[in-house]
N, C-alpha and C positions, 0 to 999 in steps of 0.2 A: 020305559022311555029314558030314564036315567042311564041304564045300561047301554042303550043304543047311542046315546050322546057320547058316552065314555068311549065306546068302540069307534065311533066316527072320529073323535079327537085323536085317538091313538093312531088310527090309519093316516090322518093328516100329518101328524108328527113324523111317522115313519116315512111317508112319501116325501116330505120336505127334507128329511135327513138324507134319503137316497139321492135326491136331486142335487143337494149341495155337496155331496161326496165327490171328491176328485178321484175318478175311477182309475186313472193311470197311477196316481200315488198310492191308492189303496192296493192295487195289484203289486206295486213295487215293495210296499211294506210287507205284504204277505210273503213274497218270495224271499225277502231279506230275513224275515222271522224264521222261516223254514231253514234257510242257510245257516243262520246263527245257532239254531237248535242242532242241526247236523254237525256243525263244526265243534260245538261244545261236547257232544257225544264222542266224537272222534278223539278228543283230547284226554279222555279218561283212560287210565291204565286198564288194558283188557283183563289183567289179572285181579283187579279189584272186584270183590264180590260182596254180596249182601245176603243176610239170612232172611228167608221168606217162608211163609206158611203159618200154621197154627202153633202158638206157644202153649196150648193146653196139653196137659200130660194125660195119655191114655191109661187104661187100667194096668198096662204092663210097665208104666213109668217112662214111656217114650214120647217124644215130641215130633210132630210131623213138620219138621223144618228141612229146608234145603238151601244150598248156596246158589245164588243166581248172579249173573254179571251186573255190576252196579250201574254201568253206563246207560243201559236201557231199562233199568228198574223203574217202577212207578214212583218210587221215592225220589230218585234223581230227576226224572222227567217233570214231576210236579214242582220241584224246586226250580227247574229251568223256566217253566211257563210263568212262574210267579215273578221272575226277575228279567226275563228276556226283553220286555218292552223298554226297560231302562236303557238298553243299548241303542235305542233310536237316537240318543243324544250324540252318538258317534257318527251319525249320517247327516248329509246335506242334500238338498234337492238339486238335481241337475237336469238340464234340458239339452237335447241333442240338436243337430243341424235341421232336423225335420220338425222341431218344436215338441217332440215327445218328452214327457216328464219321467224321471226316475229318481232314485236315491243312490248315493255313493258314499262309501266310507271316507272320512276325512283323514284317517290313518290306516295303513294296511296292517294286517295281523302279523306279518313276517318282517315288518320294518322296512320293506322296500318302498321307494317313492312311488306316488300315484300321480297320474296326469289329471289334475283337477282343473276343469275349465267349465264355464257357464254354470257355475254353482251358485246357489242361494241358500244361505244359512242364517237363521235368526230364531229367537225364542218361539215365535208364533208357529213357524214351520216345524220345529222340533216337537212342540206340543201337539200339532196336527198328526205327525207321524206316530207319536206315542198313543194318541187317541185311537188311530186306526188299528194299531197293533193290539191294544187292550180290547177293542171291540171284537177283533178276530179271535183272540183267546177266550173272551167271555162267551162267544157264540159257539165255538168249536173246540173248546178245551178237551172234552172227552174223546173226540175223534183224533185230535192231534196226538195226545198221549197214547191212545190205543194203537195208532199207526207207527209211532216211533218205538213202541215196545217190540216190534218185529225185529228179527235178527238183521235184516237188511231192508232198506226202503229206497230202491232205485226210483229216480224221477219223482222224488218226494214233493217238489213244488208243483208238479203236474197234478198229483193226486190231491194234495191239500188245497192249493190255491185254484185249481181247475175244477176238480170233481166235488170236493167237499164244500169249500167256501164260495165257489163260483166268482172269485175275485178277479180272475185273469181270462183273457181270451187265448185261443191256441196260438195266435200270432205273437202275443206278448210272452207266452211261455217258451217260444222258440228263440227268443232273444237272449243273449248272454247277460248276466248281471252287470250293472253299470260299473261296479268295482272291478270286476274281471276285465272289462273293456279298458278301464283306466290303467290297470297294471300292464296290459298288453301295449297300449299306446306309449307308455313310459319306456317300456323295453325297446320298442321300435325307435323312439327318439334317441335313446342311449346308444343304439347300434349305428345310427347315421353318421356320427363323427368318425367312427372307425372306418367306415366305407370311404369317407372323404380323404382320410389319411392314406389309405391304400391307393386311391386314385392319384394323390399328389406324389407318392413314392414312384408310381409307374411313370408319371410325367417326367420326373427327374431322371429316371433311368433312360428314357427315350432321348432326353436332351444330352 
């Protein structure tokens, strides 16, 4: 009877947690987590290696060691998943014109300005984003590390956030990341004055 009660309580707690979860933000966090992992891996010097294998010495005095790329080694990937969720502090919640929620970096990685609009950032939101990230890591750490150990992982967010974690729908995965949108919108905004100047010069020539 006691075991049945415990099982029922756990089921209720799980159901409440799933109901209260903001599914749009949960998906956005998953995609951003994957993007941050992929970016960090890309920043490692491809020449950097790590010794892997057994350090035991065989009867002939040899060790079964080999050099492997550090970027996708289990050592590096484990370090990444342990700290990746702290990067959620660099993101803010954003809402598009259709009312869909996502998250966007408050500062770009390359120093370029971002078009930040309709954003909401406070301690509670950042805690929520970090909680979602840590939940994803806790539930799927083994799969995430195993997938990123591959030499290449195209469509990583589709595999991890769609197939593995079931955090995103196909429609959500088809949308570009909010930070990418913000970069593109800023570039378009910066190009507009140049077009206006060209039009003004043409008008002057006609006069």
